[in-house]
LUMVEXLO-380292 format. One line per field, with one value per residue: x, y, z of N, C-alpha, C in turn. Coordinates in nm, 4 decimals, always signed. Layout:
n_px c(X/...);
n_py c(Y/...);
n_pz c(Z/...);
ca_px c(X/...);
ca_py c(Y/...);
ca_pz c(Z/...);
c_px c(X/...);
c_py c(Y/...);
c_pz c(Z/...);
***
This chain:
n_px c(+16.2107/+16.3099/+16.2899/+16.5033/+16.7265/+16.7878/+17.0035/+17.1105/+17.1233/+17.2204/+17.3952/+17.5194/+17.4820/+17.3084/+16.9562/+16.8057/+16.9607/+16.9453/+17.1163/+17.1366/+16.9320/+16.7741/+16.7634/+16.6333/+16.3854/+16.2850/+16.2781/+16.0926/+15.8642/+15.8272/+15.7860/+15.5542/+15.3695/+15.3669/+15.3380/+15.1781/+15.0348/+14.8983/+14.9757/+14.8094/+14.5632/+14.5146/+14.4883/+14.2614/+14.0743/+14.0733/+13.9691/+13.7114/+13.6099/+13.6139/+13.4309/+13.2019/+13.1642/+13.1209/+12.8843/+12.7076/+12.7121/+12.5952/+12.3381/+12.2282/+12.1927);
n_py c(-2.4114/-2.4540/-2.7049/-2.6830/-2.6293/-2.8528/-3.1275/-3.4221/-3.7377/-3.9569/-3.8936/-3.6614/-3.4164/-3.1157/-3.1546/-3.0344/-3.0438/-3.3033/-3.5340/-3.8087/-4.1146/-4.1106/-3.8386/-3.7367/-3.8670/-3.7664/-3.4930/-3.4885/-3.5777/-3.3647/-3.1511/-3.2342/-3.2163/-2.9456/-2.7976/-2.5465/-2.4493/-2.1770/-1.9475/-1.7319/-1.8110/-2.0274/-1.8948/-1.7410/-1.9462/-2.0589/-1.8409/-1.8282/-2.0752/-2.0406/-1.8304/-1.9597/-2.1577/-1.9939/-1.8678/-2.0858/-2.1641/-1.9428/-1.9499/-2.1796/-2.1177);
n_pz c(+6.8315/+6.5029/+6.2461/+6.0727/+6.2207/+6.3559/+6.4409/+6.2972/+6.4537/+6.3340/+6.1159/+6.1941/+6.0712/+5.9661/+5.9736/+5.7788/+5.5506/+5.4595/+5.4294/+5.4884/+5.4849/+5.7178/+5.7874/+5.5582/+5.5757/+5.8175/+5.7576/+5.5482/+5.6846/+5.8643/+5.6844/+5.5522/+5.7550/+5.8353/+5.6046/+5.4277/+5.6446/+5.7818/+6.0244/+6.1049/+6.0089/+6.1742/+6.4198/+6.3668/+6.3290/+6.5844/+6.7284/+6.6194/+6.7027/+6.9820/+7.0049/+6.9108/+7.1069/+7.3289/+7.2487/+7.2344/+7.5022/+7.6178/+7.5099/+7.6225/+7.8850);
ca_px c(+16.3192/+16.2628/+16.3577/+16.6252/+16.8380/+16.8096/+17.1192/+17.0788/+17.2069/+17.2753/+17.5072/+17.5729/+17.4650/+17.1759/+16.8470/+16.7568/+17.0412/+16.8973/+17.2304/+17.1176/+16.7903/+16.7045/+16.7379/+16.5322/+16.2555/+16.2381/+16.2468/+15.9667/+15.7573/+15.8063/+15.7294/+15.4175/+15.2819/+15.3605/+15.3231/+15.0515/+14.9675/+14.9148/+14.9502/+14.6949/+14.4428/+14.4915/+14.4393/+14.1236/+13.9928/+14.0604/+13.8773/+13.5760/+13.5674/+13.5852/+13.3061/+13.0921/+13.1432/+13.0606/+12.7464/+12.6307/+12.6998/+12.5034/+12.2038/+12.1766/+12.1670);
ca_py c(-2.4435/-2.5042/-2.8271/-2.6551/-2.6185/-2.9829/-3.2041/-3.5649/-3.8243/-4.0610/-3.8465/-3.5398/-3.3027/-3.0551/-3.2317/-2.9627/-3.0808/-3.4333/-3.6123/-3.9539/-4.1523/-4.0698/-3.6944/-3.7151/-3.9123/-3.6710/-3.3672/-3.5050/-3.5844/-3.2289/-3.0690/-3.2737/-3.1731/-2.8010/-2.7317/-2.4807/-2.4056/-2.0344/-1.9212/-1.6420/-1.8909/-2.1036/-1.8011/-1.7088/-2.0641/-2.0670/-1.7347/-1.8687/-2.1832/-1.9835/-1.7560/-2.0562/-2.2188/-1.8916/-1.8496/-2.2032/-2.1594/-1.8347/-1.9913/-2.2851/-2.0639);
ca_pz c(+6.7421/+6.3756/+6.2083/+5.9977/+6.3138/+6.4187/+6.3952/+6.2894/+6.5359/+6.2478/+6.0336/+6.2574/+5.9807/+5.9829/+5.9136/+5.6605/+5.4341/+5.4128/+5.3812/+5.5041/+5.4774/+5.8397/+5.7711/+5.4541/+5.6256/+5.9175/+5.6895/+5.4751/+5.7842/+5.9135/+5.5783/+5.5214/+5.8640/+5.8468/+5.4761/+5.4031/+5.7658/+5.8035/+6.1659/+6.1227/+5.9861/+6.2966/+6.5211/+6.3304/+6.3569/+6.7293/+6.7709/+6.5792/+6.7914/+7.1137/+6.9934/+6.8981/+7.2374/+7.4140/+7.2039/+7.2777/+7.6469/+7.6492/+7.4692/+7.7086/+8.0199);
c_px c(+16.2612/+16.3449/+16.4856/+16.7468/+16.8674/+16.9315/+17.0840/+17.1757/+17.2734/+17.3996/+17.5718/+17.5721/+17.3290/+17.0686/+16.7993/+16.8367/+17.0008/+17.0074/+17.2082/+16.9674/+16.7106/+16.6681/+16.6250/+16.3935/+16.1996/+16.1981/+16.1144/+15.8476/+15.7248/+15.7396/+15.5853/+15.3211/+15.2621/+15.3393/+15.1832/+14.9769/+15.0004/+14.8824/+14.8305/+14.5640/+14.4110/+14.4381/+14.2935/+14.0301/+13.9708/+13.9623/+13.7320/+13.5249/+13.5341/+13.4537/+13.1867/+13.0608/+13.0758/+12.9145/+12.6587/+12.6108/+12.5990/+12.3593/+12.1468/+12.1435/+12.0324);
c_py c(-2.5018/-2.6258/-2.8007/-2.6389/-2.7510/-3.0520/-3.3516/-3.6450/-3.9326/-4.0137/-3.7190/-3.4188/-3.2398/-3.1360/-3.1660/-2.9955/-3.2155/-3.5226/-3.7626/-3.9865/-4.1099/-3.9212/-3.6696/-3.7558/-3.8139/-3.5390/-3.3778/-3.5110/-3.4450/-3.1422/-3.1060/-3.2283/-3.0221/-2.7285/-2.6721/-2.4360/-2.2584/-2.0041/-1.8294/-1.7161/-1.9755/-2.0161/-1.7651/-1.8257/-2.0808/-1.9619/-1.7711/-1.9802/-2.1329/-1.9069/-1.8503/-2.1218/-2.1195/-1.8689/-1.9644/-2.2032/-2.0521/-1.8756/-2.0963/-2.2352/-1.9992);
c_pz c(+6.6142/+6.3343/+6.1307/+6.0887/+6.3832/+6.3578/+6.4035/+6.3755/+6.4517/+6.1722/+6.0868/+6.1656/+6.0087/+5.9087/+5.7847/+5.5351/+5.3773/+5.3592/+5.3888/+5.4961/+5.6002/+5.8317/+5.6717/+5.5021/+5.7269/+5.8519/+5.6147/+5.5707/+5.8369/+5.8082/+5.5492/+5.6307/+5.8625/+5.7146/+5.4627/+5.5268/+5.7888/+5.9495/+6.1900/+6.0981/+6.1091/+6.4082/+6.4926/+6.3589/+6.5063/+6.7817/+6.7370/+6.6700/+6.9310/+7.1117/+6.9842/+7.0324/+7.3324/+7.3773/+7.2486/+7.4283/+7.6891/+7.6184/+7.5634/+7.8483/+8.0254);
***
């Protein structure tokens, strides 16, 4: 579930609208964490890390 579908318990409005201070704070926290994160970049980074671990494991044997 994305944060734009969340409903604020404080004002009962969608968090994405940012009607109250609680909504705005939560929305800003979510945006600052997920801004600029490309899912394909994360997959590529994970693949590189797995390959590095496999290479190191192979070299030590």
